[in-house]
C-alpha positions, 0 to 999 in steps of 0.5 A, spaced: 754 349 973 755 356 970 761 360 972 761 368 970 768 370 967 772 374 972 771 381 972 778 383 969 777 378 963 777 382 956 770 382 953 769 375 949 765 375 943 758 372 943 756 365 940 749 363 941 749 355 942 743 352 941 741 344 942 734 343 941 730 336 942 738 333 941 738 325 940 745 322 938 749 316 939 754 311 936 752 305 931 744 306 933 745 306 940 742 312 943 746 316 948 743 323 948 736 323 948 731 329 947 737 334 950 735 342 950 739 348 952 741 355 949 747 358 951 748 365 950 752 369 954 760 369 954 762 364 960 765 358 962 760 352 962 762 345 965 759 339 963 759 334 969 757 326 968 760 319 970 763 315 965 759 313 959 754 319 961 755 322 954 759 328 955 763 326 949 758 324 945 754 331 946 761 335 944 762 331 938 755 332 936 755 340 937 762 339 933 759 336 927 763 330 928 757 326 929 750 327 926 744 327 931 739 322 930 734 327 932 733 335 933 738 340 931 744 344 933 745 351 932 751 356 932 749 363 932 742 361 929 745 357 923 745 349 923 752 346 925 753 342 919 752 348 914 758 351 911 762 356 915 757 355 921 763 352 925 769 357 923 769 360 931 768 353 934 773 348 935 774 341 938 779 338 941 778 331 945 780 328 951 783 322 947 791 324 946 791 325 939 796 331 940 803 331 936 809 330 940 813 337 941 808 342 939 806 347 943 798 348 946 798 354 941 801 350 935 796 344 937 790 349 936 792 352 930 793 345 927 786 342 929 783 349 927 786 348 920 784 340 920 777 343 921 777 348 916 777 354 919 777 360 915 779 365 919 786 366 923 785 363 931 787 367 936 789 363 942 792 369 946 799 369 949 798 363 954 805 361 955 802 354 955 806 348 952 805 340 952 812 338 955 810 332 959 809 324 957 802 325 960 799 329 954 798 335 960 799 342 958 804 346 963 802 354 963 807 359 965 803 365 969 
């Protein structure tokens, strides 16, 4: 599903993501099989699928955490495993690895630093915080 940004949204920086003939998985088990797509325009994209469909595998492969069995992932035309290619891409899994007591912005900056981001990351002033045991964020509007 593709949703354009809201009309009053600030212009987003362009980032082209391309997966070409991408196959990936775990321990030799192929989860993704020859997936090809290209995302160019700034927008909100949604990946839908049942449990075990390969959503997390796709995102881990895009983020460079998993190496593809075949095919390639490119960000702005550069291979994802090239140094500096992922500077503007950050992945935070649904698995709760969030340190307790950190605000959402602090958590994002922490993981950006862990991933080796070389530039400051802008998170805006969302007013979000992780304030409950379930690990979900609560945000002020």
